C-alpha positions as CSV (number, residue, x, y, z in Angstrom):
1,M,22.1,9.1,-17.3
2,K,23.6,8.4,-13.9
3,W,21.4,7.6,-10.9
4,I,22.1,7.3,-7.1
5,E,20.7,4.4,-5.2
6,I,20.0,5.4,-1.6
7,C,19.6,2.5,0.8
8,I,18.4,2.7,4.4
9,H,18.7,-0.2,6.8
10,T,15.6,0.2,9.0
11,T,12.6,-1.6,10.4
12,N,9.4,-2.9,8.9
13,E,7.4,-0.4,11.0
14,A,9.2,2.5,9.2
15,V,8.7,1.3,5.6
16,E,5.6,3.3,4.7
17,P,6.6,6.6,6.2
18,I,10.1,6.4,4.8
19,T,8.8,5.4,1.4
20,N,6.5,8.4,1.5
21,I,9.4,10.7,2.3
22,F,11.3,9.3,-0.7
23,R,8.4,9.7,-3.0
24,D,7.7,13.3,-1.8
25,M,11.3,14.2,-2.6
26,G,11.0,12.9,-6.1
27,S,12.2,9.4,-6.1
28,D,11.9,7.6,-9.4
29,G,11.2,4.3,-7.7
30,T,11.7,2.3,-4.5
31,M,12.5,-1.3,-3.7
32,I,12.0,-3.0,-0.3
33,A,14.0,-6.0,0.9
34,D,12.7,-7.5,4.2
35,A,14.8,-10.1,5.9
36,A,11.6,-11.7,7.3
37,D,10.5,-12.6,3.7
38,L,13.3,-15.2,3.6
39,Q,11.9,-16.9,6.8
40,K,8.2,-17.0,6.0
41,E,6.4,-20.2,5.6
42,R,4.8,-19.7,2.1
43,K,3.0,-23.1,1.7
44,G,-0.2,-22.2,3.4
45,R,-1.0,-18.8,2.0
46,F,-2.7,-18.7,-1.4
47,G,0.3,-20.0,-3.5
48,E,2.3,-16.9,-4.1
49,I,5.1,-17.1,-6.7
50,Y,8.4,-15.9,-5.2
51,E,11.9,-15.9,-6.5
52,L,14.0,-14.7,-3.6
53,N,17.8,-14.6,-3.5
54,P,19.2,-14.3,0.1
55,V,22.1,-12.2,-1.2
56,D,19.6,-9.4,-2.0
57,F,18.3,-9.2,1.6
58,P,19.7,-7.9,5.0
59,Q,20.3,-10.4,7.8
60,E,17.8,-8.5,9.9
61,G,15.4,-5.6,9.4
62,V,14.6,-4.0,6.1
63,H,16.5,-2.3,3.3
64,I,14.6,0.5,1.5
65,K,16.2,1.5,-1.7
66,A,15.3,4.7,-3.6
67,Y,16.6,6.1,-6.9
68,F,17.3,9.7,-7.7
69,P,19.0,11.4,-10.7
70,S,22.6,12.3,-9.9
71,D,22.4,16.0,-10.2
72,S,23.3,19.2,-8.4
73,K,20.1,19.2,-6.3
74,L,20.7,15.7,-4.8
75,H,22.9,16.9,-1.9
76,S,20.3,19.3,-0.5
77,K,17.6,16.7,-1.0
78,L,19.6,14.1,0.8
79,E,20.1,16.4,3.9
80,K,16.4,17.1,4.0
81,M,15.5,13.4,3.7
82,R,17.8,12.4,6.5
83,Q,16.3,15.0,8.7
84,E,12.7,14.0,7.9
85,V,13.6,10.3,8.6
86,E,15.2,11.2,11.9
87,N,12.0,13.2,12.8
88,L,10.0,10.0,12.5
89,A,11.4,8.9,15.8
90,L,9.7,11.8,17.5
91,Y,6.4,10.2,16.4
92,G,7.2,6.9,17.9
93,F,8.6,5.0,14.9
94,D,11.4,2.6,15.5
95,L,14.1,3.4,12.9
96,G,16.3,0.4,13.8
97,K,19.9,0.8,12.6
98,N,18.9,3.7,10.3
99,K,22.1,3.1,8.4
100,W,22.3,4.9,5.0
101,T,24.5,3.8,2.1
102,Y,24.8,5.1,-1.5
103,R,26.0,3.8,-4.9
104,E,26.0,5.2,-8.4
105,I,24.3,3.1,-11.1
106,E,23.4,3.4,-14.8
107,D,19.9,4.2,-15.9
108,A,19.3,0.7,-17.5
109,D,20.4,-1.1,-14.3
110,W,17.7,0.2,-12.0
111,A,14.9,0.7,-14.5
112,S,14.3,-3.0,-14.7
113,A,16.0,-4.3,-11.6
114,W,13.0,-3.8,-9.2
115,K,10.8,-5.8,-11.6
116,T,12.7,-9.0,-10.8
117,Y,11.2,-8.8,-7.3
118,Y,7.6,-8.5,-8.5
119,K,5.9,-11.7,-9.7
120,P,2.3,-12.9,-9.9
121,V,0.9,-13.1,-6.4
122,K,-2.3,-14.8,-5.3
123,I,-3.6,-12.4,-2.7
124,S,-6.8,-14.1,-1.6
125,E,-9.0,-17.1,-2.5
126,K,-10.0,-15.4,-5.8
127,I,-7.7,-12.5,-6.6
128,I,-4.3,-12.8,-8.2
129,I,-2.2,-9.7,-9.0
130,V,-0.1,-9.9,-12.2
131,P,2.4,-7.3,-13.2
132,T,1.8,-6.1,-16.8
133,W,5.1,-7.4,-18.0
134,E,4.4,-11.0,-16.9
135,D,2.7,-13.6,-19.1
136,Y,0.2,-15.4,-16.8
137,H,-2.6,-17.9,-17.6
138,P,-5.2,-17.8,-14.9
139,K,-7.1,-20.8,-13.6
140,P,-10.9,-20.7,-14.1
141,D,-11.7,-19.5,-10.5
142,E,-9.1,-16.7,-10.4
143,M,-9.7,-13.0,-10.8
144,V,-6.7,-11.3,-12.4
145,I,-5.7,-7.8,-11.6
146,E,-3.1,-6.4,-14.0
147,L,-1.0,-3.9,-12.3
148,D,1.9,-1.5,-13.1
149,P,2.6,0.4,-9.9
150,G,5.0,2.8,-11.5
151,M,6.0,5.3,-8.8
152,A,2.9,4.8,-6.7
153,F,2.9,2.8,-3.5
154,G,1.0,-0.4,-3.8
155,T,2.1,-3.5,-5.7
156,G,-0.5,-5.5,-3.8
157,T,2.1,-7.7,-2.1
158,H,2.5,-5.8,1.1
159,P,0.7,-7.4,4.1
160,T,-1.5,-4.4,4.6
161,T,-2.8,-4.5,1.0
162,M,-3.3,-8.3,1.2
163,L,-5.3,-7.9,4.4
164,C,-7.5,-5.3,2.8
165,I,-8.2,-7.3,-0.3
166,Q,-9.0,-10.4,1.7
167,A,-11.5,-8.3,3.8
168,L,-13.0,-6.8,0.7
169,E,-13.5,-10.3,-0.7
170,R,-15.3,-11.4,2.4
171,H,-17.6,-8.4,2.7
172,I,-18.3,-6.7,-0.6
173,Q,-21.9,-7.0,-1.8
174,Q,-23.1,-6.6,-5.4
175,N,-23.5,-3.0,-6.5
176,D,-21.7,-1.6,-3.4
177,V,-20.3,1.9,-3.6
178,I,-16.6,2.1,-2.4
179,L,-14.4,4.9,-1.1
180,D,-10.7,4.0,-1.4
181,V,-8.8,6.5,0.7
182,G,-5.1,6.7,0.1
183,C,-5.5,4.8,-3.2
184,G,-1.8,4.4,-4.1
185,S,-1.7,2.3,-7.3
186,G,-5.5,1.8,-7.2
187,V,-5.3,-1.9,-6.5
188,L,-8.0,-1.8,-3.8
189,S,-10.4,0.0,-6.1
190,I,-9.8,-2.5,-8.9
191,A,-10.2,-5.4,-6.5
192,S,-13.5,-3.9,-5.3
193,I,-14.9,-3.8,-8.8
194,K,-13.7,-7.3,-9.6
195,L,-15.6,-8.5,-6.5
196,G,-18.9,-6.9,-7.6
197,A,-18.9,-3.3,-6.4
198,Q,-20.7,-0.9,-8.7
199,M,-18.5,2.1,-8.3
200,A,-15.2,3.0,-6.6
201,Y,-14.1,6.5,-5.8
202,A,-10.3,6.7,-5.2
203,F,-8.6,9.5,-3.4
204,D,-5.0,10.3,-2.7
205,L,-3.1,13.5,-1.8
206,D,-0.3,12.5,-4.2
207,D,-1.1,13.3,-7.9
208,V,1.3,10.5,-9.0
209,A,-0.9,8.0,-7.1
210,V,-4.0,9.4,-8.8
211,S,-2.4,9.1,-12.2
212,S,-1.3,5.6,-11.5
213,T,-4.8,4.6,-10.3
214,R,-6.3,5.9,-13.5
215,Q,-3.8,4.1,-15.6
216,N,-4.3,0.8,-13.8
217,A,-8.1,1.2,-14.0
218,Q,-7.7,1.6,-17.8
219,L,-5.4,-1.5,-17.9
220,N,-8.2,-3.5,-16.3
221,H,-11.0,-1.9,-18.4
222,M,-12.5,-0.2,-15.4
223,E,-12.1,3.5,-16.2
224,K,-15.9,4.0,-16.1
225,S,-16.2,2.2,-12.7
226,I,-13.3,3.9,-10.9
227,K,-13.1,7.6,-10.5
228,A,-9.8,8.9,-9.1
229,R,-9.0,12.4,-7.9
230,Q,-6.4,14.2,-5.8
231,N,-7.9,14.9,-2.4
232,N,-6.9,15.1,1.3
233,L,-8.6,12.0,2.8
234,L,-12.3,12.7,2.5
235,D,-12.2,16.5,2.9
236,G,-15.2,17.9,1.0
237,V,-16.4,14.5,-0.1
238,D,-20.2,14.0,0.3
239,I,-20.5,10.5,-1.2
240,R,-22.3,8.0,1.0
241,A,-20.6,4.7,0.7
242,D,-21.3,1.0,1.6
243,V,-17.6,0.4,2.2
244,I,-14.7,2.7,3.0
245,V,-11.2,1.1,2.7
246,A,-8.2,3.0,4.0
247,N,-4.8,1.5,3.8
248,I,-2.9,4.3,5.5
249,L,-0.9,4.8,8.7
250,A,-2.6,4.4,12.2
251,E,-1.6,8.0,13.0
252,I,-3.7,9.1,10.1
253,I,-6.6,6.7,10.7
254,V,-7.2,7.9,14.2
255,P,-8.2,11.5,13.4
256,F,-9.9,10.2,10.2
257,V,-12.4,7.9,12.0
258,A,-15.1,10.6,12.4
259,D,-15.1,11.4,8.7
260,A,-15.3,7.7,7.8
261,W,-18.4,7.5,10.0
262,D,-20.1,10.5,8.4
263,N,-19.5,9.1,4.8
264,L,-20.8,5.6,5.5
265,K,-24.3,4.4,5.0
266,K,-26.1,2.7,7.9
267,N,-24.5,-0.7,8.4
268,G,-21.6,0.4,6.2
269,L,-18.2,-1.1,6.7
270,F,-14.9,0.7,7.4
271,I,-11.8,-1.4,6.5
272,A,-8.7,0.2,8.1
273,S,-5.2,-1.1,7.5
274,G,-1.6,0.1,7.5
275,I,-1.7,-0.4,11.2
276,I,1.4,-1.7,12.9
277,I,0.6,-4.1,15.7
278,S,1.8,-1.7,18.5
279,K,-1.0,0.7,17.4
280,R,-3.8,-1.8,17.2
281,A,-5.3,-1.0,20.6
282,L,-5.3,2.7,19.8
283,V,-7.2,2.3,16.6
284,Q,-9.7,-0.1,18.0
285,E,-10.5,2.2,20.9
286,T,-10.9,5.2,18.6
287,L,-13.3,3.2,16.4
288,Q,-15.4,2.1,19.4
289,E,-15.4,5.6,20.9
290,H,-17.0,6.9,17.6
291,G,-19.7,4.3,17.6
292,F,-18.3,1.6,15.4
293,T,-18.8,-2.1,16.1
294,L,-15.7,-4.2,15.5
295,I,-16.4,-7.1,13.1
296,E,-12.9,-8.5,12.4
297,V,-9.4,-7.9,13.5
298,N,-6.8,-9.7,11.3
299,E,-3.1,-9.8,11.5
300,M,-0.3,-10.6,9.0
301,D,3.3,-10.4,10.0
302,D,3.6,-7.2,12.0
303,W,0.5,-5.6,10.5
304,V,-3.2,-5.3,11.4
305,A,-6.4,-4.7,9.4
306,I,-9.7,-3.9,11.2
307,V,-13.2,-4.2,9.8
308,A,-15.7,-2.1,11.7
309,Q,-19.4,-1.5,11.1
310,K,-21.6,1.6,11.5
311,K,-24.7,0.2,13.1
């Protein structure tokens, strides 16, 4: 079977919304190559294992690659995707060069190509994420999460996910109840249970993400501790949680803050990420306006995670 690789040269800020557009249009996978990854100082951060080839990266900005079957429907899909990406500029996203390129590839070429970018990564002091196809022997103090992201967003290596897991590691208490909003591959739910939470309820509007979360929960023998379902944020959810973690865009977090407050127990924590630095002040102000006390604000690359408490 023939596939078309669509590549957009854009900015780090636009990665998540463009990835969501590709996924909603039926992409069978995405890869992200960020020029900044080649310049980062890796030595001081948890000992990630990287194998990066400069040839695979742009000189600046980010390449987002998505894969679609080469069929009669692709042309109309492509026009719609281009329009939706252009519309992101109306919401304040910097699209950078927004240059699109295309190439035809064979099925076997892309099905395994993205896996070469995904290696075991130590996310925090305790947690290391290992793709299911890698043979890894953990050290005694490491907690291993086995992950197969499939088509769902969330390999655990994105700065927003790393910030969330590090915050969870610092704040989760034994037997906590967790709400994971926008669960993607389920990595935050799995990390929560690894760190001592009793139960994690995972929600995502995308049924592919829900399916991926269930599969990854099973891979980690947590199907009884993680309950995933399709849902729009916390609409209709009446579970009272000790911790709510939401790795979603700032534009979604802002109107979501009131629901997070209502679903938290007294002294509960709201861990919010997916926030580009330029939107940091907006999210902080919204949290404080709704009564939250800011506990931590952490940054990694161009991204921010905020830990706020309902007192």
